[in-house]
Structure formats: structure tokens, C-alpha cells
C-alpha positions, 0 to 999 in steps of 0.5 A, spaced: 500 500 500 502 506 497 500 513 499 501 520 497 497 526 500 490 523 500 491 518 494 492 511 496 494 505 492 494 498 493 497 493 488 497 485 488 499 481 482 500 474 479 507 473 475 510 466 473 517 467 471 523 463 468 530 463 471 536 462 468 542 460 473 549 460 471 552 454 473 558 455 469 560 461 474 561 456 480 569 455 481 570 449 486 577 452 488 574 458 491 570 461 496 565 462 490 563 454 489 557 455 493 554 461 489 550 461 482 548 467 479 541 468 476 537 472 472 529 471 471 523 474 467 516 474 467 509 476 465 503 477 469 497 481 471 496 486 477 490 488 480 491 496 483 486 499 487 486 507 488 482 510 493 482 518 492 480 522 498 481 529 495 476 534 494 476 534 486 476 527 485 471 524 480 470 518 484 473 516 491 475 509 489 477 506 482 480 499 480 483 496 474 487 489 472 493 491 468 499 487 464 505 487 468 512 485 467 517 482 473 525 482 472 530 479 477 538 478 477 541 476 483 545 470 486 543 463 490 548 460 495 547 453 496 546 450 502 545 443 500 544 440 493 536 442 493 536 448 498 539 455 497 538 462 499 537 467 494 538 474 494 536 479 488 534 485 486 528 486 482 524 491 477 517 491 476 513 494 471 505 495 470 502 498 464 496 502 467 491 505 462 494 512 465 501 512 467 506 506 468 507 504 475 515 502 476 518 499 482 525 497 484 527 493 490 531 487 494 528 481 496 531 475 500 529 468 501 530 460 501 528 456 495 527 448 495 528 445 488 525 438 486 
């Protein structure tokens, strides 16, 4: 949820994405042997709700579903063959009817592969 003066936004989305992991980067002779860089890209949909409490607003609440794109780059640190910790930077772009909505951020998490 984001707000500016009397306007508040709520955004939620669904973004399946593909990742490419650079396994050739791993070097068994250095401290980087457990680190694998990756890039990811995806496409999906975002649901945005705007509440506008300004006096000159035509309506107080509007919502829309828009096409959106997700981009990530980062590194995985292997704990076991199937479990790793992921750190990444991300970019998120929503093609709204009026103006594009862009977000940049950092993310961290644990991943299990099968």
C-alpha cells in the first residue's frame, strides 16, 4: 500500500517467471563454489486499487487489472544440493491505462528445488 497526500494505492499481482542460473560461474577452488548467479523474467497481471480522498476527485475509489512485467538478477548460495538462499534485486513494471507504475527493490529468501 502506497500513499501520497490523500491518494492511496494498493497493488497485488500474479507473475510466473523463468530463471536462468549460471552454473558455469561456480569455481570449486574458491570461496565462490557455493554461489550461482541468476537472472529471471516474467509476465503477469496486477490488480491496483486507488482510493482518492481529495476534494476534486471524480470518484473516491477506482480499480483496474493491468499487464505487468517482473525482472530479477541476483545470486543463490547453496546450502545443500536442493536448498539455497537467494538474494536479488528486482524491477517491476505495470502498464496502467494512465501512467506506468515502476518499482525497484531487494528481496531475500530460501528456495527448495525438486
